[in-house]
C-alpha positions in Angstrom: 59.8 30.5 -32.8 56.6 31.4 -33.5 57.4 32.6 -36.9 58.9 29.3 -37.6 55.5 27.6 -36.6 53.3 30.3 -38.4 55.8 29.5 -41.7 55.2 25.9 -41.8 52.1 24.9 -40.0 50.1 28.2 -41.4 48.8 29.1 -37.8 47.9 32.8 -37.4 49.5 34.6 -34.6 46.1 34.5 -32.5 46.0 30.7 -33.0 49.2 30.3 -31.9 49.0 32.2 -28.4 46.0 30.2 -27.8 47.8 26.7 -28.3 50.6 28.3 -25.8 48.1 29.0 -23.0 46.5 25.5 -23.5 49.8 23.9 -23.0 50.7 25.7 -19.8 47.1 24.9 -18.6 47.7 21.4 -19.1 51.1 21.5 -17.4 50.0 23.0 -14.6 47.1 20.4 -14.4 49.9 17.8 -14.4 52.1 19.3 -12.1 49.4 20.9 -9.6 48.7 17.7 -7.5 52.1 16.5 -7.5 53.5 19.8 -6.2 50.5 20.3 -3.6 51.4 16.6 -2.2 55.2 17.6 -2.1 54.5 21.1 -0.2 51.8 19.9 2.1 52.5 16.2 2.9 50.0 15.8 5.6 47.1 16.6 3.2 47.5 13.1 1.5 45.9 11.5 4.7 46.2 8.0 5.6 44.7 5.4 3.6 44.8 2.9 6.3 42.9 5.2 8.7 40.3 6.2 6.1 39.6 2.7 5.4 39.4 1.8 9.0 36.9 4.4 10.0 34.7 3.3 6.9 34.8 -0.4 8.2 34.0 1.1 11.8 31.0 3.1 10.5 29.6 0.1 8.5 29.9 -2.4 11.4 28.0 0.2 13.6 25.0 0.9 11.0 25.0 -3.0 10.9 24.8 -3.2 14.3 22.6 -0.6 14.7 20.0 -2.1 12.4 20.4 -5.7 13.5 21.5 -5.5 16.9 19.3 -7.4 19.5 19.5 -8.3 23.0 22.2 -11.1 23.6 19.8 -13.4 25.6 16.4 -13.3 24.1 13.6 -14.6 26.5 11.7 -17.1 24.9 8.0 -17.8 25.9 4.5 -18.8 24.9 3.1 -15.6 23.3 0.4 -14.4 20.5 1.6 -11.9 18.3 -1.6 -10.1 18.1 -1.6 -7.0 19.7 1.7 -8.0 21.7 3.1 -5.2 23.6 6.3 -3.8 22.3 8.3 -4.7 25.4 7.1 -8.3 25.2 8.7 -8.2 21.3 11.9 -6.9 22.8 12.2 -9.8 25.3 11.7 -12.1 22.6 15.0 -10.5 21.0 13.5 -8.6 17.7 15.0 -5.3 16.8 13.3 -1.9 16.6 13.0 -2.0 13.0 11.3 -5.7 13.2 8.9 -4.5 15.8 8.2 -1.2 14.0 7.1 -3.3 10.7 5.0 -5.6 13.1 3.0 -2.8 14.6 2.5 -1.2 11.1 1.1 -4.2 9.8 -1.3 -4.4 12.8 -2.3 -0.4 12.3 -3.4 -1.0 8.7 -5.8 -4.2 10.0 -3.3 -6.8 9.8 -4.1 -9.9 11.6 -2.0 -13.1 12.4 -4.6 -15.7 12.1 -2.0 -18.8 11.6 1.8 -19.0 13.2 3.2 -18.7 9.3 1.8 -15.3 9.0 4.4 -14.0 11.2 7.2 -15.4 9.1 5.3 -13.3 6.2 6.6 -10.1 7.8 9.3 -8.9 5.6 11.6 -7.7 8.6 11.3 -11.3 10.4 14.3 -13.6 9.1 13.9 -17.6 8.4 16.1 -17.6 11.9 13.7 -15.4 14.0 10.6 -17.2 13.0 12.4 -20.9 13.4 13.3 -19.4 16.7 9.9 -18.2 17.5 7.3 -20.6 15.8 7.4 -23.1 18.8 6.1 -20.3 21.0 3.6 -18.7 19.1 -0.3 -19.6 20.4 -2.6 -17.7 18.4 -6.0 -17.6 20.1 -9.3 -17.5 18.3 -10.4 -14.2 19.7 -7.6 -12.2 21.3 -7.8 -9.7 23.4 -6.4 -7.0 21.2 -8.7 -8.1 18.3 -11.7 -7.6 20.7 -11.1 -4.2 21.8 -10.5 -3.3 18.1 -13.8 -4.8 16.8 -16.0 -3.7 20.3 -17.7 -0.9 18.5 -18.9 -3.8 16.2 -20.9 -5.5 18.6 -24.1 -5.1 20.2 -25.6 -6.3 23.5 -28.5 -8.5 23.7 -30.2 -8.3 26.9 -33.1 -10.3 26.2 -30.8 -13.3 26.2 -31.1 -14.8 29.8 -27.4 -16.1 31.1 -27.3 -19.9 31.5 -27.6 -21.3 35.0 -24.4 -23.4 34.7 -22.4 -20.4 34.2 -21.6 -20.6 30.7 -20.7 -17.9 28.6 -23.8 -15.4 28.1 -24.4 -14.9 24.3 -24.4 -10.9 25.1 -22.2 -10.0 22.3 -23.2 -10.7 18.9 -21.0 -9.8 15.9 -22.7 -7.0 13.9 -22.1 -6.9 10.4 -22.3 -3.6 8.7 -24.4 -3.6 5.5 -22.1 -1.1 3.0 -25.2 0.1 1.1 -27.2 1.1 3.8 -24.6 2.6 6.5 -23.3 5.8 6.8 -19.5 7.2 7.4 -19.9 7.4 11.2 -20.9 3.7 11.5 -18.2 2.9 9.2 -15.6 4.2 11.6 -16.2 1.5 13.8 -14.5 -1.0 11.0 -11.0 -2.1 12.2 -8.5 0.3 10.2 -10.9 2.8 9.2 -11.0 6.4 10.3 -13.0 9.5 9.1 -10.9 10.0 6.0 -11.6 6.4 4.8 -14.9 6.4 5.9 -15.9 9.7 3.7 -14.0 7.8 0.8 -16.0 4.6 1.0 -19.2 6.7 1.0 -18.6 8.8 -2.0 -17.4 6.1 -3.7 -20.5 4.1 -3.3 -22.5 7.3 -4.0 -20.9 7.6 -7.2 -21.6 3.8 -8.2 -24.9 3.8 -7.0 -23.9 1.0 -4.5 -21.6 -1.7 -3.9 -22.6 -5.0 -5.5 -19.4 -6.7 -4.2 -17.5 -6.0 -0.8 -14.3 -6.3 -2.7 -15.1 -3.2 -4.5 -13.6 -1.5 -1.4 -10.3 -2.3 -2.8 -11.0 0.3 -5.4 -11.3 2.8 -3.0 -8.4 5.3 -3.0 -5.7 4.3 -0.5 -7.3 0.8 0.4 -5.0 -2.3 0.7 -5.5 -5.8 0.8 -3.9 -5.7 4.4 -6.6 -3.1 5.7 -9.6 -4.9 3.7 -8.6 -8.4 5.2 -9.0 -7.0 8.7 -12.7 -5.7 8.0 -14.2 -8.0 5.4 -15.4 -10.3 8.3 -17.3 -7.3 9.5 -19.3 -6.5 6.2 -21.7 -7.5 4.0 -23.4 -6.2 0.8 -27.4 -6.2 -0.1 -26.9 -6.2 -4.0 -30.7 -5.6 -4.2 -29.8 -1.8 -3.2 -27.9 -1.0 -6.0 -29.1 1.7 -8.5 -29.4 0.4 -12.0 -29.2 2.9 -14.8 -32.0 1.9 -17.4 -30.0 1.0 -20.5 -32.8 2.2 -23.1 -33.9 5.4 -21.8 -30.8 6.8 -20.0 -29.2 9.8 -21.8 -25.5 10.7 -22.5 -25.0 12.8 -19.2 -26.8 10.1 -17.0 -24.3 7.3 -18.6 -21.2 9.3 -18.3 -21.5 10.2 -14.5 -20.9 6.6 -13.7 -17.2 6.3 -12.8 -17.1 2.9 -14.6 -18.7 4.2 -17.9 -17.2 7.7 -18.5 -18.0 10.3 -21.4 -16.3 7.8 -24.3 -18.3 5.0 -23.4 -21.5 6.5 -22.9 -21.2 8.3 -26.2 -20.7 4.8 -28.0 -23.7 3.2 -25.7 -26.3 5.7 -27.0 -24.9 5.7 -30.3 -25.3 2.1 -30.9 -28.9 2.4 -29.6 -29.8 4.9 -32.2 -28.7 2.8 -35.0 -30.0 -0.8 -33.7 -32.9 0.4 -31.5 -33.2 -0.7 -27.8 -31.2 -2.9 -26.2 -33.2 -6.4 -25.7 -30.8 -7.8 -23.0 -27.4 -6.7 -21.3 -25.4 -9.0 -23.7 -26.2 -6.7 -26.5 -23.6 -4.3 -25.2 -21.1 -6.7 -27.4 -22.3 -5.3 -30.1 -20.0 -2.2 -29.5 -16.4 -2.1 -30.8 -14.5 -1.6 -27.7 -16.8 -3.5 -25.2 -14.9 -6.9 -23.8 -15.7 -9.2 -20.9 -13.4 -7.1 -18.5 -15.7 -3.8 -19.2 -19.0 -5.8 -19.1 -18.2 -7.2 -15.8 -17.6 -3.9 -14.4 -20.6 -2.2 -15.9 -23.4 -4.9 -16.1 -24.4 -4.8 -12.2 -25.2 -1.3 -12.9 -27.3 -1.3 -15.9 -30.8 -2.9 -16.5 -33.3 -3.4 -19.4 -36.6 -1.5 -19.5 -39.1 -1.5 -22.2 -41.0 1.7 -21.4 
C-alpha cells in the first residue's frame, strides 16, 4: 500500500510514515473519550446533580450578600456615627454597614436625609423604608467628638444667669498657610501621613491661594475634603510670589505648576521681548492658555527692579 501511495501521490517514504502516525493519533483522540466513558461510567457524573449544586452555591452566595434580619426594627435615628448594632437593628447587611462606615472614616457626613440614599450599597427600597425615620441633628455627638480638637475654650465669657448654653466652645478655623503638620492632624480625616503631604505640597507651592487646592494633595478625595473644609481658611497674602522679571530658570522650574519646560519658555520670552509689564504678557508664550495661566498667576508678581 505504501508503494501504491508513493507511486500515485509522489509521497516520500518518511512523509507517508508521518501521515500514518497522524491518522492514528486523530483516531485515538476521537475514540478515546467514548472508550473512557464506556469503561468508567461513573466518571460521567450526573448533570442534574451538578446543576443543583451550582444553584445551591449561587443561592448561598446571594444570601450571604443580601441577607437581612427577617424583622427589622425601625426607629428614629441619626445616621452620623450610628453604631453598627443599630444599623443591624434597622435591617442593613454587613456589606451596607461596611460601606457606610468607610464613608464616615474618609470624613464623610450626612447633612441631609437624601445623602443616605447616595451610598452605593443602599437600594431605593432600603432608602424608602428608612427615610421617614431619619432625623439629622445640626451637631451630632459623633461629629462633635471628631471635631473636638478644633475647638478652644474661652474662659473669659461668663455664663448667662438664665442657664442658657455657654459660649465656651468656639469653632476654630485652621489657616492652611500658617499651620504645621501637628495642628493639621486635628482636622477630621487627617492623620500624620496626610498632614505631612499637605505641608510638603504647600511648601513646594509657596502657599495655598485656594482651600480647594487640597484636592491636589496625593490621596485626597472629595469625601475627605468635604468633611474638613468648614474648618479651614486660606490667607492669600501669605502666598510667596516669584518675581517674574528677575527669577532665573532654576527658581521658576522648581515650582510644581511651572516645571522645566515652561520655565525655559518664560525666560526665553523675557530675553527676546524685554521685561514683563503685566502678568497677561505671558499669553505671548506659544503654549500658554487660560488653564495654565489660572494655575501659575497667583504665584507670580511683576517687579521693575
